[in-house]
N, C-alpha and C positions, 0 to 999 in steps of 0.2 A: 589871355583868357583861358581858364582851364577847360579841359574836355567836358567836365561835369557841367560847367556853366554853358558851354556850347550846346549840350544836349537839352538843358533846361530852356534856353532861349529858343531853340528850334521847336521844342514841344509847345512852348507858349505861343509861338507864331503860328503853329499848325492849329492850335485850339482856337486862336482868334480868327483864323481864316475859316475854320469849320463853323464858328458862330456868326461869321460875317454874312450880311444880307446884301452886300454890294453886288451890283449886277455882274461885274466881271468875275466874282467868286462863286456865282450860282448859275443855274440855267433855267429855262422856262419850265422844265419838268418839275423842278424844285418848287417854284412859285405855284404852279398848278396844284401840286400836292398840298401845300399850305392852305390854299383856298378851300380845297376839299375838306381838310382837317377842321377848319373853322366851321364849315357847313355841318360836319358831323357833330361838333360840339353844340351847335344851335339845335340840330335835330334831336340830340340827346336831352337837352334841356326841355324841349317841347314835349317829349315823351314822358319825362318825369312830372311835368306840370299837369299833363293830362291824367296820369295815374293818381295824382294827389287828390283830384276832385272825385275820382271813382272809388278808391279804396282807402284813402287817407292813411296809408301805412308806410309811405316811402319819404317821409319828411327829410331825413338826413340825405338821401340821394338827391332829392330835388334841391335842397339847400346847397349841396356840394356842386351840382351842375350849374346852378344859378351863379354861385360865387366864382366858379371857373370862367364862365363866359364873361361875367361883369368885371372881375378883377384881373383876369389874365388875357383872355382872347381879345376882348374889345378895348383893353387899356392901352396906354401909350407904349407900354413895354411888350405888348402882344406882337406876334410875328409880323402881321400885316402892317401895323403902324410903324414898327421898326424898319421894315422893308422900305416903306415910303420915306421915312426920316433919313435913312442912310443913302437914299438914291435921289433925293430932291435936286441936288445940284447937278446931277448927271442928266436929268430930264427937265430942264428949266422951262419948257413950254407947256408942261402939263399942269393944269389947275382945276381939273374936274368940271370944266364948263362945256364939255361935250366933244372937244376935238382932241385927237391923239397925235396930231401932226406937230410934234414938239419942235421947237427951234433947236436944232442940233448944236451942241457945243462945238467950238472950233476943232477940238481934238478928235471929234468923231470921224472927220474926214481923213485923219492920219492913221486910223486903225486899219489893221489887216482885215481882209474880207471876212474871215471867220468871226472876228471880233465884232465887226459891224453887223453881221447876221445875228449874232447873239444879242447885241443891243436892240436890234429891230424886233427880235422875238419877244424881248422882255417889255418893250415899250407899251404893248397892248395890255399886259398884266398891270403895269405901273398905272396906266390910265384908269383901268377898271378899279384898281385898289384905291386910288384917290377918290373916285366917285363913291365907292361903297363905304369908305372910311367916314364920309360926311354923315352917315347914319349912326355911327358908333356912339357918339356922345348922347344924342337923344335916346338911343336904345339903352345905354347905361343908366340914364335918368329914369327910364321906365323900370328897369330891373331894380334900381336902388329904392324905388318907391313902393315895391311890392311888399305888403305886410305879410310875408310868407308864414310866419309863426301863427298869426291870428287867423289867416284863411285856413291853414291846416287845422287849427283848433275847431273852427266851425264844422268842417267836414268830419273830423274825428268824433265830435260830440254827437252829430246827427247819426253817424254810423253806430256808435256805441248805444245810444238811446234806442234806436230801432232794434238792435240785436237783443236788448234787454226787455223788449216788449212794451215800451212806453208808447202806447198807441192813443188815439183819441178815446177809445173805450176805457183805457186805464185812467185817463184824465177825468172822464165822466164818473168813474167809480169814486174818485177823490171828492168830486162835487157831490155825489150822492151821500157819501159819508157825512159831509158837512150839512147837507140838507136834513138828513135824519137826526143829526145832533140838534140842529135848530128846532126841529119838530119836537124832539124829546124834551129839551130844556124849557120850552114854552108851556109845557103841560102844568096846569095848576096842581097843588097838592091834593085838592079835593078829587080831581080826576085820577091822580095816581093812587090815592087811598081806596078808590072804588075798585081798583085792580089788586089790592093787597089781600088776596084770598087766604093765603097761608097764615099770615100774622093775625088776621081777624078771626079765623077759625081757632087758632091757638089761644087767643085772648078769651073768646067765648067759652072755650072748654076749660079754661083755667082762671076764670074771672075772680073766683073767691080766693085764689092763692097768689095774685099778681104782686102782692107786697113782698114776696119772697125774692131775694137776689137771684136765685136759680131760675125762677119763672121769668123774671125780667130779662135775664140772659137768653133764655129760650125764645122769648118774644122778639128780642133784637135779632137773633139769628133768622127767625122767620121773616122779619122785615127785610133783611138782607137778601133772602131768597126771593121774596116778592119783587124787589127791585131788579134782581137778576132776571127774573121771568119777564118783567116789563121791558128791559133793555134788549132782551133777545129778539123782540119783535121789530127792532130797528136795524137798518142796514149797517150802522156803525159797529154792531156787535161782531161782524165778520172780521173786523180789524182789532178786536179786543180779546184779551185773555183774562178769565176770572181766576183769581188765586185763592178765593175763600176769604171769609171774615170781612166782606165788603171791599176787598182790594181788587183793583183792575189794573191791567197793563196793556199798552199798545203792543201788538205783535212786533217782534224784533225786526222782521223783514220789512214791515211797513215803515218803521222808524228809519231803518237803513236806507230804504228807497227814498224817503222824504229828504234825508240828509244828502243823498247823492244827487237828487234833483236840484236842491239848492246849490250844491257845488258846481254842477254843470251850468246852471243858469248864471251863477256868480262869475264863472270864467268868461261867459259871453258878455256880461255886463262890464267886466274889466276892460274890454275893448269896445266900449260903446261909441267911440268916435270912428270905428272901423268904416262905416259907410262913407264918411267924409273923406277919409284917406283913400278909399277905393275909387271914389269919384274923381279925385285929383289925378291918380295914376292912370285911370281910364282916359281922362282927357288928354294926357300926355301921349298915351298909346294911340289914341285916335289921330292925333296930329302927326305922329310918326308914320302911321299907316298911310295917311294921305300923301306924305312925302315919298314913301316907298313905291306907291302906286302911280306916281307921276312919271311922265315919259323920261326914261333914262336909257342912254345908248351904251351898251356894254359889248365888248369886242371878243371876249374869250368865253368859251363854254363854261369854264370854271367860274368866271365872274358872274355869268348869268345864273348858274346854279347857286352860287353863294347869295345872290340877290333874292332868289326864290326862297332859300332857306331862312334868310332874315325875315321875309314876309310871312312865311308859314309859321315860324316859331312865334312871331309877334301875334299872329291871329290866335294861336293856341293859348298864349299868355292872356290875351284879351278875353278869350272864352273862360279861362280860369277865373279871371277877375270879375267878369259879369256873373258867373255862377255863384261866386263867393258873395257878391253884392246882393244877389237875389235871395240867397239863403239867409244872409244877415238881416235883410229887410223883412223877411217873414218872421224872424224872431222879434225884430223891432216892433212890428205891428201886432204880434201875438196872433198870428193866423190860426184858424180853427183846426188846421191839420196838425198832426203830431210830427215832430216833437215841438214845433213852434208854439203850440197852444200852452205849453207849460210855463211860458214867460208871462202869461196873463193870470192874474188872481182869479180863482174859481168864483163864479157869480154867487154861489151860495154863501161864500165867505163874506161877501159884501152885504149880504142880506141878514147876517147874524144880528140879533137884537141886543146882545150883550148880557143875556141871562147867565148868571153864575160866572161872570167875567169872560164869557165867550164872545170875543169880537176880533177875529183873526185876520181881517183884511189888511194886507200889507202895503197898500197904496201903490206908489210908482215902483215897478220892478227895476227900472233903470237907475234908480237912486241908490238903494241899498241891497238890491237883489230880491229874490223870492223868499217865501216864508213857509214852505211845506212842513218843515220840522216844527216850526212854531205852531202851525195849525193843529197838528196832532198832540203836541204838548198841551195846548190849551183845551183840546177836546178831553184829554184825560183829566185835567184839573177840574173842568166844569162838571164832568160826570161824577167824579169823586165828591165834589161839593154837593151836588144834587142828591147823590146816594146817601151822604152823611146826614143832610137835613131830613130826607125822607125817613131814614132809619131812627135818628135820635131826637128829632124836633117835632115832627108832624104825626107821629104815631100815637097810640093810646098810653104808651109808657115812656116816661122821660127820665 
């Protein structure tokens, strides 16, 4: 064998021994350190889950922390599971049932005193590891069931909507817009004509010349001004812009807000089964909590600390899930508080009588989402229709 091969073989052997978790290649301090490292990972996950519910700005960190714990630390390839797997035959009497008095293998009594001490030091960690590992699979099941992206979305939407000022007051302003449109559209043309002061004066002053196209044009402009003065008396006018010649537009920011509201509510509707999924994972978490809180005898301070970290992180995760479920349920029910109220069709929309095609109630929000943009689109259409009829059909000049 060449010297190069000797070097490579030696290096490989050293690497394998470095990665080895066999009791004779490590010491109690190493195992203690790994227990604490796993506890730190669990604590880090708990911290990120807690932040997620508070500021909804750390999704990537929470996701990375969750995947690390789930896919690495608690997996069969994780350090603790590998430690158990590599040492099972060396500690044949340990089975996690509460006793650490393992049946020593025959070769144990042939070990030198320092080796026997090393074995005895590690047996407590091995026993604790086996007991704690029994919680790994149910913990992974909980972590795998967390709909992290959807719960993050809920908290992010709530934060963004509040920061943009979508309060209960703003929701009521939308309702008032609709109420005022309902009131305006139900006015008969006799009532509207009684308020047509400008066009009536123009007509009376020019009655002998009304056959002239110029006079007719002047009269039409006065009718348009009359309608403008009428609509100014209604709440909806605050959301309108008059461009002249009988043309109206909804303010751009109002349209943008309506589209954004529909987008936010649409994202929540996309996850309309979120409540069921959260209830399932909460049930699994509750079962795991009961198991963790059952009497368990651990012999090392590191094992006891890891057990506490498992329980603490689980409790934090449960809190996140409960908060997520509560927030989702408020949207589901359309609570009167903002921003949850925006999931419910404004009452005034349901009361629209259909004048000039204005019947904007969207029905079940959880079917196809909300329709705020559609409300304002239909408001504009109905107003333009009423304005056109008032101007060209129901005046003195046709």
